[in-house]
C-alpha positions as CSV (number, residue, x, y, z in Angstrom):
1,M,0.0,0.0,0.0
2,R,1.2,3.5,-0.8
3,Y,1.5,6.3,1.7
4,L,0.8,10.0,1.5
5,T,3.9,11.8,2.7
6,I,3.5,15.1,4.4
7,A,6.7,17.3,4.7
8,L,6.8,19.5,7.8
9,T,9.4,22.0,9.0
10,K,11.1,21.1,12.2
11,G,10.0,22.7,15.4
12,R,7.0,24.8,16.4
13,L,5.3,24.7,13.0
14,A,5.4,20.9,12.9
15,Y,3.9,20.7,16.4
16,Q,1.2,23.2,15.5
17,T,0.3,21.2,12.4
18,L,0.2,18.0,14.4
19,E,-2.3,19.7,16.8
20,L,-4.5,20.6,13.8
21,L,-4.3,17.1,12.4
22,E,-5.2,15.6,15.8
23,K,-8.5,17.6,15.7
24,V,-9.5,15.6,12.6
25,G,-8.4,12.3,14.1
26,I,-4.9,12.0,12.6
27,T,-2.3,11.4,15.3
28,C,1.4,10.5,15.3
29,D,2.3,10.1,18.9
30,E,5.9,9.1,18.0
31,M,6.5,12.7,16.8
32,K,5.7,14.1,20.2
33,N,8.8,12.6,21.7
34,K,11.2,15.6,21.7
35,D,14.2,13.3,22.4
36,T,13.9,11.3,19.2
37,R,16.3,11.9,16.4
38,K,14.1,10.4,13.7
39,L,13.0,12.5,10.7
40,I,10.4,10.1,9.2
41,F,7.3,9.0,11.1
42,T,4.6,6.7,10.0
43,D,0.9,6.6,10.8
44,E,0.0,3.1,9.7
45,E,-3.8,3.5,10.5
46,H,-4.2,6.4,8.0
47,K,-1.3,5.4,5.7
48,L,0.5,8.7,6.2
49,R,4.2,9.4,6.5
50,F,5.5,12.6,8.1
51,F,8.9,13.9,7.0
52,L,10.7,16.5,9.1
53,A,13.2,18.9,7.5
54,K,14.6,22.3,7.9
55,G,12.5,25.1,6.3
56,P,15.0,25.9,3.5
57,D,15.2,22.2,2.6
58,L,11.5,21.9,2.0
59,S,11.6,24.2,-1.0
60,L,13.6,21.4,-2.7
61,I,10.9,18.8,-2.1
62,H,8.3,18.6,-4.9
63,I,6.0,16.2,-6.6
64,S,7.5,14.7,-9.8
65,E,5.5,15.5,-13.0
66,P,4.3,11.9,-13.6
67,T,3.1,11.6,-10.0
68,R,1.4,15.0,-10.2
69,L,-0.4,14.1,-13.4
70,R,-1.7,10.8,-11.9
71,C,-3.0,12.7,-8.9
72,I,-5.0,15.2,-10.9
73,S,-6.4,12.8,-13.5
């Protein structure tokens, strides 16, 4: 099964986004552990992956053209 990957900036914005997602029933308790060094977290129930990166690095992440075309067709 494929996962939807959500890229988040590290820090406060990631935690604020998680709070919003929790309000609609999407949780990733593993990300709440501030001592973890992991950058990729998975929510198996909803088939979601969360990817943490520095803000400037996120501008380099994009959906490839073939993937984008499949998503909008």
